[in-house]
N, C-alpha and C positions, 0 to 999 in steps of 0.2 A: 406192814408185811417186809421181811427181811429173809436173805438167803445166805448160806455159808458154801463157800467154794475151795476145793483143795487145788492149788496150783503146783505143778511139777515142773521144775525148770532146772537149768545148767548155768553153772558159773566157771567159765574157762577163759584161757588166754590170759591177758595182762591184767584184766578185772579181778582176778584171783587175789591181787595184791591190796584190794581195798578192804577196809575193816567192816566188821558186822553192822557197826552203827552206821557207816556210809552206806551200806547195802540196804538197810531199813529206809534210810532217807531216800535212796535211790528208788526204791519201790513205791514209796509214798508219793514221790513226784510223778513217777510213771502213771500210777493209778490216777492221780488228779488231771494230768494231762489227757489221758484216755476218756475222761469224763465219768470215771466210775465213782458213784456216790457211796463211799465206805462208811458203814454204821460207826458211830462214836460213842465212847464209854461214857458212862454218867459219873457225877461227882464234880469236885472243884477243879480238876484238871483233865478234861475229856482228851482222849487221844484215840486214833483210828484203830478199830477192832482188827488188827492183823497179827497173826501168830505165826511165828517162825521156828523151824526145826533147830537143832543144836547148832551154834555158830561154828563156821569153818574156821580153822586156824588161818592166820595170814599167809598167804603164798599156796595153800592148798586148794586145788580145784575141786569143783563139786558136779557130778554128773547127773545126780538124781536128788535135787534139793526140794524142799517142801515149805509151802506157805499157805495158811488158811486165812481167807478174807471173807469178813461178814459184810455184804452189800445191802445197803438200804433200798427201800422202794420195791423190792421184788425184782429188780432189773437183771439180766442175764449177763454173764461174764463169759468171754470167749477168748481162745488162744491168739486168733488173729488180731484182736482188739488190742491185747496187751503187747504181742510182738512188735506192733507199729511204733510203739513208743518206748522200746527198750534199747539201751546201748550195745554195741557190739561185745560179745562175751556173755551175755545175759540172754537166754533163750527159753521160752516156754514151750514144754513139750505135751502138756496135757492139763485141762481144766475141767474138773468134774464137781458136781453138787455133792455135799456131804451133810450129815446131821451134826448139831453141835454136840461135841463129845463131852464138854463140861470141863475138861482139861486142855491146856495149851499143848501145842505139838511138842514144844521143848520138854514138857513134863512127861509127855506120853512116850516118847521114843527111849529106847533103853539099850539098843545096839547100833553100831555103825561099821560098815566094811570100807576097806581102803586098798588100793594097789599102788605099788611105788616101783618105779622104773630104774634098773641099773644097768651099766654096761656090761656086755658079755665078759669082758675081762675079769669081773670081779665075781663071776658066777660061783667058783668054787668056794671062795672065802665066804660069801653070803649064804651059800647054801649049808655050809659047815655051821655057821652061827645060828642059822634057824633051826636046824636040826638039835644042836646044844640047847637052845631055848625050849624046844618042844620037850626035851628029856628032862628039864630041869624043873624042880617044885618052885623055885622062887627066881625073881629078877629084881634086884634092888637098884633103884635109880637115885642119882644124886643131882639136884637142881638148885641153883642159887636164887634165893628169894630177897625181898627187902629186910626179912627178918633173919637172913643167914642161910645156911644150906639146909635144904629139906631132903630127908631120905625117906623112901617108901618102897615097899614090896608091890610091884605092879602085876605079879604073875597071874593073880586070880582075876584081873580085868582082861585078860586076853582069852578069848574063846576059841579062836583057831587062828593058825598062821601056816603057810606053805609057800613053795616057790614053784613058779611056772613059766613057760615060755612067753616072750614078749616080741617075738620078730628075730631076724637073723643076727642083729647086734644088740639085743636086749634080753634082759632077763627080768621077771616081774615077781615081787614079793606081795602076796595078798593075805590080808588079816581082817579079823573081825573083833571088835573091842566094846567093852560096855561103856555106856554114857549115861548122863542123867542121874536119876535117884540111886542107880546100882553102882555109881562110881564115874568118874570121868578119866579117860585116857587119851591125852594128846598123842597123835602120831609121831610127833617129833621126839617127844619123851621116849616112847617105845623104841624107835630107831636108834637114838643115841644109846639107849640102855644095853640092847642086845649086839649092836654092831661095835661099840666102843669108838666110833668115829668122833671127830670134833663137831661142834655145832655148825661151823662154816661149811664143811663138807656136806653134812646132813640136809642143810638149806637149800643146797644146790639140786637136790633130787626132785624129780617130777612126782608129786604125791596127788592122788586124786581120790576123793571120797565118792565111792560107787554105789552105796545103798544105805538106806536107814530103815530100822525095824523096830517094831514093838510086839511083844509076844501075846498081848491081851487087848490093849486099848484100840490100836490101829492094825487090824489083822491082815490088811492086804498092802502095806506100803511096799515099793519096790527096794 
């Protein structure tokens, strides 16, 4: 007998600077220390049956991240049990049983929402550029790769974007973009593209992924 659980957790603070591969290792170690018997895959190279949502870009925090864990032996998985073995910055907020969807979380999720904090002093500039983007049918970005410069129009990957209040000294830009099989849009690429700021300045912004969605496969993701 085996059970599948969906774990909702946050990744915030300094730990947002660890890679996705290190995050996977962190979770495997925490589950092992918690005494959770994770089901293993079959074949020549068995590995724990754990499925993660789309990787967070390095330096981006995650408020509602998702992970599916298949537990062997029918044992239960609880929030308190996991939190006792997790480092500062990783916190479980919900654990609930789910049925096996047949697709990984990463393949099922197709949209992600983010928010970015700016100083109040640049509110007029940022608002103007957001409005220009909303009115434009295209947004071509230029990024250097190992094979040279890559140019692409990312406008169709942006579902919505807007500016809101973030407190007395802050203004917040919130946007939802496509991810996964629909196409992938890194928040850094979007910000560099419509703001026109250098990468060094963009990397200093506080960026948080606030939600993950799927229109059909996982109907109730936050």
